[in-house]
N, C-alpha and C positions, 0 to 999 in steps of 0.2 A: 704254894698257893692252895694247899689242901685245906687251910683254915677258911678260905672263902667258899669252898664247896659245902661247908656246914650250913650255909644259908641258901643253898640251891643254885649257886652261880658256878657253871662249869665251863663257859666259853666267854670270849670277849663280847659276843652278841648279848649273852645273858647279863653281863656287867653293864653294857650300854643301856639295857632296858630296865635297869634297877633304879629305884628312887634314890637320888644323891643324898638326901637328908638321912635316909635310913642307913646308908653306907657310912656316913659320917658318925652317926650315933654308935654304930656297931664296931667301926674300924678306925678310920682316921680322916683328917681333912685332906691329906694327900690323895687317898683313894677316892674321896668325894670329887676332887678336882679331876681325877682321871675319868670318872664317870661323866662329868660335865663336858670334858674335852671330847669324849666318845660321842656325846650327844650334839656336838657342834658348838658348844659355848666355850670360847677361849678363856682360859684361866691362868695360863702360864705365859707371861710376856717373853717374847723373844728379844734378843739384843737388837737395838736399833742400829742398822748398818750405816745410817747417815750420821750417827753420833761420832765425834772425833775420838780417837783412841786416847787413853790416859797415859800410855807409854808406847814407845816405838822400839822394837828390837830387830836387829839384823844380825844374822849369824850364819855360819856355814862350817862344816867340817873341812879340814884341809885335804882329805883324800889319802894322805899318808902322815905318819907322825913326823913332827919336825921340832927342832930346837933352834932353828935358824931365825935370829931376831929380825932380819930384813923381811923374810917371808911373812912372819907374824905381823910385823908393822904394816906391811902392805895390805894384809887382810883387814886389819883394824882400820886403816885409812879407807878402804873400799866400803866397809860396813858403816863407818861414820858418815861418809859421803852419801850412801844410799839412805841412811836414816834421816839425814838432813833434807834430802829430796822429798821423802815421805812427809816430813814435818811441814815443808812448804806446801805440798799438795793439799794437806788438810787444813792449812791456815793456822798452824800452831807455832809456839815458841817453846824451847826447852830451857829449863833452869839448871839441869845437871846431866852429866854423862857417866854411865856405868860401864866399865870394861871387865869382862870375864876371860879367863884362860882356863882350859880344861885338858887334863891328860886323859888317857883312856882308862876308865875304871875297871874294864874287863881284862886288862893286861896286868895280871898279878906279878909278872916277872919284872915289871918296871915300877919305879917309885912314883907315887901319886902326889899331885899338887893341883889344886883348883882355886887359884886366888881371884879376887875381884876387888875393884876400887871405884868409888864414886868421886868425881871431881865436879864441884859446883862451878857454874859459869858466872862470870862477873855480872851479867844481866841476861834476862831471857832473850834467846836468839834462835833464828833459823838459818843463820849464816854458817856455811860449812867450815870456814876457817877457824873460828873459836871452838867449834865442836871437835874438829880434827886435832886442834892443839890440846884440848882437854883429854881426848882419848889417848893421844901420844904421851902426855904426862902420866896418865894412869898406867899405860903399858910399861913405861920406863921404871915405874916404882914396883910393879908386881912381877915383872919378867925375871926368871932365874934360868940361866943357861943350861943347867944340868938336867933339865926335864925334857921329855918328848911330848909336845902338845898335839892334840888332835883337833881342837876347836878353839875359836876365838869369837866372842860376842860383843856387840856394842848396843847398849840400851840408852835411849834418850828418856829422861825422867822429868817429873814435875812439870808437865806440859800445861801451857796456858793458851787461851785464844789470842791470836795476834792482834785482833781488833779491840781486845779488852785488856791489854797489858798495863801494868802499873808502871808509869814513867817515873824516872828519878828526878828529884829536885836539883840534882847536880848536873843534869843534862844541859848542854849549851847549844847554841845554834850550830856550832861546828859538829856536835854529836848528831843533830838532825840531818845535816848534810852528809855525814859519814854513813848514817843509816840508809839514806836514799841511794847513795852510791852502792852500798852493799846490796840492797834489794835489786838494783839494776844488774849487778854482777851475777847474783844468784839466778835471776830470770834467764840471763844469757847462758849460764852453765846448764840449767835445766833443759833449755831448748837445744 
């Protein structure tokens, strides 16, 4: 910040009391915005917390390294279920599921492997069952038993608003009935 001292600005108070246009001419638009913010004029928009997320990720470290497929599968199922709950809470549907596995990169004495796989869903959904099925498929394809994993992640991708989803021309009245039954089941599970 010694470069700013050349124009007589030594403190944040000095910066606040400076003409923003002068600062922009001498330095940058970013510093001009900082001056405006210090003067009480918002210039930098904060993320809107009411906006739905573009992707939902659930993950957690195992606590200990494991190569046990059942333990990892259970973690993936819990992450997928929790992600589906979050999806329903924000009123979105997912079009794809991404599954990651990670070994510990700080353990140089162990072989490293951090695979991931995306499985596209047949149609956008917030139903836990197809989400868990897709996550399970991905896990089966990427899991290798010779590694000690420290973490598993599930990310729901390509989210769309449930009220604005694109319906398929191939949907039948039976599909609508199945969807209604699925929604009822998910409400029951969430409560």
